[in-house]
N, C-alpha and C positions, 0 to 999 in steps of 0.2 A: 056680892055673895058673902054671907056671913054664916059660918058653920062652926060647930064645936065637935071635937073628936075625943073619944076616950083613949088614953094611952094604953098600948099593948106592950107586953114585955117578952123579950127572948133573951134568956140568960141575964147578962148585966146591962142590956140595951133596951131602950124604949123606942117604939115606932107608932106612926099614925098612918091611916089610909088617906091618900089625897082624893078629893072629890072628883068623881068620874066626869062630871059636867065640865069642870075646870080642865081636866086632862084632855078631853075631847076638843075643847075650844082652841087648844094649842097643838092638836094633832099628836099627842104623846102616846107612846105604846110602852109595852113592858121593857123594851130595849132602850127607851129614851133616858137621857141623863138630865138632871136638873141641878142648878147651883143652889147651895144653902149657905147664906151669909149671916154672920152674927153682926147685928147693928150696934152702934155705940150704947144704945139704951139697954142692950142685953137680949132683945127678942131676935128671932130668926126670920129671915126672908127667903122665900123659895122662888127661884127665877127659872123659867123654862128656857131651853137652849135657843129659841128663836128671838129672845129679847136680849139686845146688847146695850147695857146700861151706859157704857162708855160713849157710844154713839149718840144716845139721846140726851145725855148731860155733858156738854163740852166742858173741858177744863178751862178755867178763866185765868188769865194773867193781866194785871194792870201794870202798864209800863210807863214810867215817867222819864224825864230827861236824864235823871241820875242813874237809872238802871237799864238804859237802852243798850249798853255794852254787854249786857247779860243775855240778850235775845237769843244768840246762837246757842249758848249753853242750855237755855230753856227749851229750845227746839230739839236739840239732840237728846237731852234727858227725857223729855216727854215721849219722843219717838222710841227710845230704847226700852223704856218701862212699859210700853204697850198702849199709850193713850191713842184713841182712835179719832178724837176730835178736840181741838182746842181753839180758843178765841183770845187774840191779843187786842187789848184796848189801850189806846195811847192818850196821855194827858193833852198832847198837842198834835197837830197834823204831822204825819210822817213825811219826811222829805224823800226825794227820789233816790238819793244815795243809799239810805237805809232800806228802802223798799227793794232795791236791786240786790243788796246784800242778803236780805231775807230770801228773796227768790232764788238766788244762787245756792243757798243752803238747802232750800226745799228740794231742789233738783238732786241733791245728794242723798236724800232720804226716800228710797223707793216706796211708792205708794202714796206719799204725802202730796197733796195738791192744795192750792189756795182756792177755796170755793167762793168766798165773798171778800171783796176788798173795798174799803171805804176810807175816807180821809183820816179817820181816827180809830179804825179797827181792821183786823184781818181775821178771817175764819179759816182754819186749816183742817183738812180731814183726810183720813186714810181711805183711798178709793180702790185699793188693790185686793186681789184674791190670793191669799197666801196658803199654799197647800204643802210645800215641801221645804226642807231646810238643807239637806245634805248637798243637793246640786248647787245651792248658793255658796256654801262653804267651799265646795270643790272649785267653783269659779274663782273664788278669792285666792285659793292656793294657785290656781292655773295662771291668773293674772300676775301674781307675784313672781312665779317662775319665769314668765315671759320677761319681766323687768330684770330679774337677776341674770338670765341668759343673755339679754341684750347688753347688760353691763360687762359680763365676762367677755363676750365677743368683741365689744368695743375696746376693752383693755388689750385684747389680743391683737386686734387689727390696727390699733392706734388711730382709727378713723372716728373722730368724735362727733361727726355730723349726725349719727344715729342716737346720740344721747338724749335728745329731746323726747324720743318715744318713751323713754323710761319715766321721765317726770310727768308726762301726760297721763300715764296710767295709774298714778298714785291715788287720784280721786276715786277711781273705780274700786280700788281695794278698801278705801275708807267706807264707801257706800255699802259694800258687801258686809263689812264688819258691823255697821249699824243695823243692817237688816238682820243678820244672824242673831245679834244680841236682842233685838226686838222680838224675834220669834221665840228665843229662849225664855225671855220674861213672860211672854204670853202663855207658853207651855207650862211654866211654873205656877202661873195664876190660875189656869184652867185645865184640869186633868183631861177633860173631854177634848179640848183643842190639842193637847199634847198627843193624844191617841190619833187625832186626825192627821197630824203631820208626822206621825211615827217617831216620837222621841219620848224618852223617859227622863225623870228629873236629873239623874246623874249624867246622862248624855247632854242635857241642856247645859250643865256646868262645863263638861268637857268641850263642847262646841264653842261656848262663849269664850273660854280661855284660849282655844286655838285661834279663833277669829281675832282676838286681841293680839296674840303673839305674831300672827302673820301680818297684821297691820303694822306692827312695830318693825318687822323685817323690811316691809316695803319702805317705811320711813328711812331706815338705815341704807337701803339701796339708793334712795334719792340723795342722801348726804354723801354716800361714797361716790356717787356720780359727780356731784358738785366738786368734791375734792380731786377726783380724777381729772376734771377739766382744767384744773389749775396746774397740772403737771405736764412737762414737755413730752414725757414718756413714762411708762410703767415697766419696772424691772421684770425680767423673765421669771424670777422666783416668785414674785407677787402675782404674776399672771397665772402661773401654775397653781398657786395656792387658791386663787379665786375659782379655778375649775374644781378644786376639791370642795370649796364652799357650795358651789352649785350641785355637785354630786350629793353632798350631805342633805341639802334641801330636798332634792328629788327622793332620796331614800326616806327622809322624814315624812314626806307627803304620802309615799306608798305605805308606809308603816301605819300612819294615822288612820287611813281609810281601809285598813285590812279587816277591821271589825265593823259589821253593820249593826244598826240598831236592833233589827229583828233577831240577829244571832245572839245578841246580849240578852234580849228578853226571853229567848228560848233556852238560855243557859247552855248553849252548845259547848261541847268538850273538844271541839276541833282545834288543832294548833293554828294559830294565826300569825306565825312568823315571829314568835317571841324572841328567838335568838337573833333575828335580824334587827329587832327593835333595840335589844341591849347592845348589840354591836354598833348600831348607829349612834347611840348615846355615847358609847366609849370613844367612837371616832370623833365626835364633836368635841369631846374633852381634849383629845390629843391635838386636834386642829387648832383649837382655841389657844392652847399652850404654845404651839408653834408660832401663831400670829403674835402672841404677847412677846415671845423672844425676839421676833423680827422688828418689833416697834422701837426699842431703844436705839439700835444702830442707825435707824432712818434719820437723816438730817433735815430733809425737807418737811416743813410742818404739814403740808398738804398730803404728803405721803404717809406721815404718821396718822393723820385723820382717816385716810383711806384704810389703813390697816385696822384702826380702832373700830371703824364701822363694819368691816368684814368680820371682825371678831364678835361684834354684837349680833350680827346675823347668825353666826354659828351658835352663840349662846342661846338665842331664842329657838333655834332648831332643837337644841337640847331640851328646852322647856317643852316644846311640842312632843318630842320623843317620850318624855316622862309621862305626859298626858296619855299618849298612845299606849304606854305600858300599863297604866291604870285601867284603860279600857279593856286591854287583853286580860288582866287579872280578873276584872268584873265578869268577863265572858265565861270564866271557868268557875265562878261561884255557884 
């Protein structure tokens, strides 16, 4: 189909009518959205919503012996930025150890599956249906809370046999972070998809930051657990402070999710617990200072590490609290 259209003008903008036959062939209506992309040569390409270019044109990576160590970074990066399909080709046959490493990482990226596997290539594709983002982020917060609660209870009971449960859940937190960041990238790339999963650009930024901070908290929980396992016992003062750390995380979680996407988009003037948010951030500052003062007198290096990691958990809670405050301010704009 080759057609010419005369430009029409409304104020300072120009427009053309799309051919009805073309619209009908893709089932487009007056409420449909199309993508308009500017190509490197300068012309525009109009893409109906039923066409997914990322799926039809896989991203290709050629891997040789020198850059095999970068495969994991390639997988994570491709996943996060929203690639739906990629193909890895290898200069030599891939050994079983590397194949197993790739398979382990694929399992950490929700929706990614190996569709084709040959001696010198792998084709990986996204097979999931992604509709929502908030429940995924809530799950990440919830899993991290479980890890922190188990750490605090283990410190209190001095029964270290439960500590393995903490380390086992860290991969779940990582997987949820990658998933949230992927959805945020897809939302920023495609406004229609953003509306589908009920998120606006600023929320995508807020969610991406929160997912990263929570993942960091989970990492420090694991490091704190490792330090705790090297101690014969944990002082009562440190056990009490760890309960304060858990309380701060719980308050931070409640504050962050106090504002929903729909409320922000509607510009609701309702109070969303701003005082609680500011109070939570102030408490994290005081708690972090208390942990810093406790660190120098500690003589056991493992106790010092435990204190430092608890302090970092509190610091990231403060970061999440600041993101929550930004969301609340936006809700009142």
